[in-house]
Every structure is written in structure tokens, then in C-alpha cells.
N, C-alpha and C positions, 0 to 999 in steps of 0.2 A: 770354692772351698767353703763348706759349711762350718760355722764356728760353734764350739761348745764352751767358749771362754766365759769365765765368771767375772772378768775384769776388762775395763775399757780405759785406754789412755787417749787423751786429746791434746794435740800440740798447738800452742798459740805462739807464733814466732815473732812477736813484736816486743820492743823494749824502748823505754824513754832514753836510755843511754846504754852503751855496750861495755860490759865488764871486761877488764883487761885479760882475764884468764879463760873466757868463755869460748868454746868451739862448737856450741850447739847452733842449729839453724835458727837465725834470728835476723830482724830488720829494724831499723830505726822507725819509731812511731810515725805513721802517715795515715790520717783519718780516711782518706779516699781508698787507700789500699786495704786498710782494715775492714771497711764496709764491704769491699769486693771479696775479701778473704772469707768473711763470715757468710756471705751468700753461697760461696762454694762449700764451706764447711758444713752447712746444713744439708746440702745435697749429698755430700760425702757420708754424713751420718745416717742418711736414709737406709743404708744397707743394714743398719742395726736397729731400725725402728721397732721391730717386732720382738726384740730381745729384752731380757731383764738381767741386770748385773748386781753382783754382791758389792762391787767396788768400781768407782769411777774416779779417775785422777786427771786433773787439768794441769799441765805443765808448760814449760816454755824454754826460751823467751820469758816474758813476764805477764802472765794472765791478768794480774791485778792492775796493770796499767791501762787496760782496755776501757773505753768509754762505757758508762753504765747502761746505755741502751742495748749495746751488743752483749754485754756481760749478762744482763737480765734475761735476754732472749735465749742465750746459751744455757744458763742454769735452769730456766724453766723447761727447756727442751730435755735436758739431761736428767732432771729429776723424774721424768716420766719413764726413763729407762732403768730406774732403780728397782730392784727386787723389793717386795714389801718388807722383807727382813734383811735389807742391805746392811753391810757392816761399815762401809767407809765411802764418803763422798768428799774428796780432798781437792784443794786448789792451792797453788803456790802464790806467794805474795812477796813483794819488796816491802821493807819497813815503811818507806815514805808513802806508800799507797794505803796504809791502814788508817781508816777514819770511821766515824759512826755510820755514815751512809753506806760505805762499802760493806761493813760488817752486818748491817741490817739486811742488805741484799742477800748475803750468804745465808743468814739465818732463815730468811723467808723461803729459801729454796733448798732446804734440807742439807746444806753443806755442814758436815760435822767434824771436819779436820782442816786445819790451816797450817801450811808449811811456810815458814818465814825465812827468807834469805838474809841472815844477819852477817855471816862470815867472820866477824870479829867485833868485840866491843871496844877494841883499841883503834882509835881513829887514824893512827898511822897506817894500820893495815887495811882498814876499809878504804882509805884514799888510794892505797896501792892497788886495790881491787877495782877502782873506778866507781865505787859505790858513793851515794850522795847523802846518806843519813848520818846523823851524829850518834854518839853513845847515849845521850839523854833521850833522843827521839826513839831509839831502839827499845830502851827500857820502858818508856812511857807507852809506846804503841803495843808492845807485848802485853802489858798490864791491861790496856784497853781491850785488846782482842780477847783476852780471857773472860771478859764479861759476857761475850757472845758465843765463843767457841771454846769448849772445855778441852778438847784434844788439840793442844798446841804443840807443834814441832818447830825447832829452829835448825838451820844449817850453820855450821861453823867450819872454818878452814884452818889447818895448821901447816907447818913447814913453809911459812913465808921466809924469804931471805932476812936473816938477822933476828928471827923470832927465838925467844928463849923459853925455858920451862917456867920461869917467873911470869912471862906474858900469858902462858897457858893457864897457870893457876889463877891469875887475876880475872881472866874470862870466866873460869869455872866458879869463882866466888860470886860473880854477878849472876850466873845461871842459877846458883843455889837460892838466890833471893826472888826468883821469878816463877810465875805459875806455869812452868813448862813441863809437859808430860813426856816428851820425846826429843831426842837430839841426834842429829847426824853430823859426824865430824870427819871431814874429808881432807886428805893431804893435797896440797897444791901440786897440780901436775901441769907443767907447761907444754901445751900441745901446739903443733903447727897451725897456722891460720888464726893465731890469737895475737893480741896486742903485745903481750909479754914476750912471745916468741920473736916478734918483729924487732923488739928492743934488745934481743939477745940475752934476756934474763935466763939464768940456768936453774934447774931444780936443785933443791937442797940435798946434800949427800945422804946416803942411806943410814949412816951411823946417827946423824943428827935426827933424821926422821924417826928412827926407832926410839931414841931417847925421848922425843916429844910425845910419841904415841904412848909409851909406857906411862908418862906423866898424865896424859889424858885418861887412860884406862884406870889408873889407880885413884886419881882425884875424883873422877865421876863416880866410881864405886863407893867412895867415902860419903857422897851426898845422895846415895840411893839410886843411881842410874846403873842398871844392869845391861851389860853388852849382850846383844842377841845375834848380831851380825857384825862383821869386821868394822864397819863404819857407823853402826847404829846402836843407840842406847835408849832404854826406856825405863820410866819410873815403875811401871807395872806391866804385866804381860798383855793386858787388854789394850794398852796404848802402843804396842808394837805395830808397825805399819803393815796392815793386812794386804794392801795392794802390792807393796814391794816384796812381801813374802811369796806372793804368787810367782814373781820373777825368779826368786831365789830357790823356790821349790820346783822350778822347771815346769810350771803349769802354763797353759795357754792363755793368751790375752789378745784382745782386739785393739786396733789403733786407727785413729782418724786424725787428719790434719797433715800439714806439710812435713814431709820427711820423718813422720812418726813410724816407729818400728813395732811390729806385731808378731805373734807366734801362734800357729794353729796347725793341727794335724801333721806334726813333725816337719813343718815348713816355717822358716823365718822370712819375713818380708820387710821391706822399707818402702814407704810411700814416696811418690813423686816429690822431689825436693826443689823443683823449679817453680818459683813463686808466680811467674807469668803464666806458665802452663796450668798451675793449680787454680788460679783465679779465672782461668778460661775453661774450667770444668774438666781438666785432664786428671783423672784419678788413677792413672797407671802406676805401676810399681817401679822404683829404681832398681830393686833387686828382689828376687825370690829364690831362696836357697832351701832345697830339700835335704834334710840331714840324713846321713847314714846312721846305721845302728851304732857304729863306733863313735860318731860325733855325739849322739845322744847320751851314750854311756859316759863319755868324758865330761860333757856338760853337767850331767847329774852329779858326778864326783866333784867337779869344780864348784858348782853352786852350793851343794850340800856342805862342803868344807868351809864355805864362807860363814855359814851359820854356826852359832855356838852349840846348837843341839846336834849338829853333825849329820852323818849319813846313817840311816837305818839299814842295817845289813839285810834283814829278812825281807824288807820291802824291795830293796835293790835286787836281791836274788830272784824274787818272784817276778818282778817287772821284766828282767832281762834274761832269765833262765841261766844265770851265771852264779857260780860259787865265788863270791867276792874274795873271801879269805884265801882260797886256793889260787885264784887267778893272779892276785897281787901279793903273794906271800913274801917275795923278796923285798918289794917296796915297803910293805908294812913292817918287816923286821928292821929295815934300815931306819925308818921313821921312829919306831919305838926306841931303838937303841940311841938315837940322837934327840930323844925327847921332843919330837915334833908332832906326834899323834898319840892319842890315848885310844886303845882298842879294847872293847868288851865283847861278849858273845853276841850282842845285838846292835852295837853302835860303834862308830868311828868318828872322832872329832879331833880338832887341833888343840894343842896346848897354846898358851899365849905366845911362846916362842915360835910354834908352828904357824900361827896366824900371821906373825910378823914376817915369816919366810914362806908365805903361802905359794908364791909363784914357783919357788924352787921345789916345794913339795909336789905341786901339780905336775911339774915337768916329769917327775918320776912315773906318773900314771898315764903319760902319753905313749900310745903304742908306736 
């Protein structure tokens, strides 16, 4: 499969400790295993050695916990895969990994975006997550990072058991004082194969989640963060995540590393997720799924309606040879009547109410 992707994702599946909610592919830090993993990763990346990308994203796991020797080698390799007019070179980091040496390595290797996993400034909730940083450490390290990387994003979580609107407002008050350009706010979702699931912790009810989300939306708007995707807010349009918008706009992207997912030529794939096989140079796929036209149409609708800009009707009609308004006339009439969607001659997007009920909206468009 020849790739025309403009974006590359690399998965680093190692962490110093395991977060209670995490269901991503990850392993506790082990230097020998990390060294073996990186030997395989560089071989895996050879398939993309002739390419140039507008965006490269290093996720995990915890990429920032890796020893500096392997981190430098990886960044030096990847910066040569960047287009001369690249938009984004991003790496994820835990709060406690941020220091002058780490930031200098990023700066020397063209990294221009840092995504920091804060989750909450309330230490009751960071402890619940299994995170090791303090409120003070988070504030100080974000300020330190801003001296090196201007495009700073943080991840926060809401819908912790017992969390209130007051807790949300206190977190957002701290956000207002920090040099943050972008913020992702995800609801806590308790998945199988996580520590919280094993402890029989249950998800917060939908009514409470909606109340907390409205609080987030309204209070971030007051301090200049505009929502552009259901879980993502940006101070200015130029700080919207270019890489993630490739996913949401249903464009192709390449993937390297254990269990990483990619998309090319109407085919979604998941890389081998067996660590022993991977470090023994087995780069087979766990799955390869060729999408039907019906699959692609639904994904286009689903992903477009996650974005505040919505779905461009003319582009959709041209791409699929379908008259969207005619095909989905009854669904659109229902959604308009119930104030779930706003429809113009050229565009369809959710209302705030519609975005909160997006799964129910999308069910209407399933054939």
C-alpha cells in the first residue's frame, strides 16, 4: 500500500507508572526492553524514510519518560522526515518529566508543540488517576515549558466520581493564569482492562456529565478558548491541533510502533501489538480493514459533526456523488426540529445540545 499521508504517528508504549484509567498499549519502564524496542522502531520507520510529512506526532504510553539517548536518536531521525514547510512536530509529556534538559532536546530537534498530561490541578483527582505530580509542579513546569515551546497544550479530565462544577471552575481559573494555547478536555471513560474497571468504579451518570461539560464550555469561552472539536479548545485558530484535524477530516495518516493505527487508501490498519514479536522485528498487522463506500460515508459524517465547523455539503456531494440533503431529508428534519443540528445551503453542524447528544444524532445516519 503506497501512502500519500501528510501525517505520521509514532507510538512509544512505556510508562514509569500506569494510570488507573488507561487502556492504551503500554508497559512499565524497562531499559533493556526500551533499547530493544527502539532498534525495531527504527527498522519499522524505514518504510517512511523517503517521505516528508506536514505533521509528526509522538504519543504513548509516555514518550517523555524515555532515556535521553533514545529520545535524541528518535527526534533526530524524525526531523529529517519533516517537510520544509511542516506545520506540527508534537510529543506528549507527563508533568514530572519536564525539565531544562528535556526541553532543550525538543527545541534542538524542531519539536514545536508539547502536549502535557495534567488531567487535573486538584490533587485529589490526580491521585485518583494514579498520577505522581503535584499542583505546584504542574503550574511551575508548564511555565518552564513555555520558555522553550510556544504551542503548549494540556489534557484535562472531567466526570471524576464526586467532581463538581466548582472543581471544574477552579481548574479553569488556573488555566487562565498559564501560558497555554490549547486544551483538550476529555470525560473519564472507564474501560475494560483498566485499574478502575478492576476496582468496579462506575462512570458518572449522563446528566452529571452534561452539567459538567456545559460548565467547561461556558467557562473556557469566557477566558478566550474557542471550541473547535467536541473535546478540544484553542486560544487562536493557528493553535488548533493540525495533526488531530487530519484524523477528524478523515484524511490518511501513517503509523509506526507497537499497536499504532494508520489509515491509507480506504484501508484502516493496526500494527502488531505483541511486544515480544515487535522487538523480534515482526512488523505484521493485527488487523487490516478495507472500508466500504457506506463505511466511508458514515465516518465522514461522524468525524465532521465532531468539529464545530461541521460538514461541508458541497464537498460531501462531490466526493460521494450523493445529494446529502435529499438522502438524509427525514433525519435532518428531525434534528432541526429538536435543535440538534443547524443546516444552511452549504453546511451542517451540531448545536451545543446536538454535540452533547452526538451518539444519538449519529445513530440516525446509520443505514
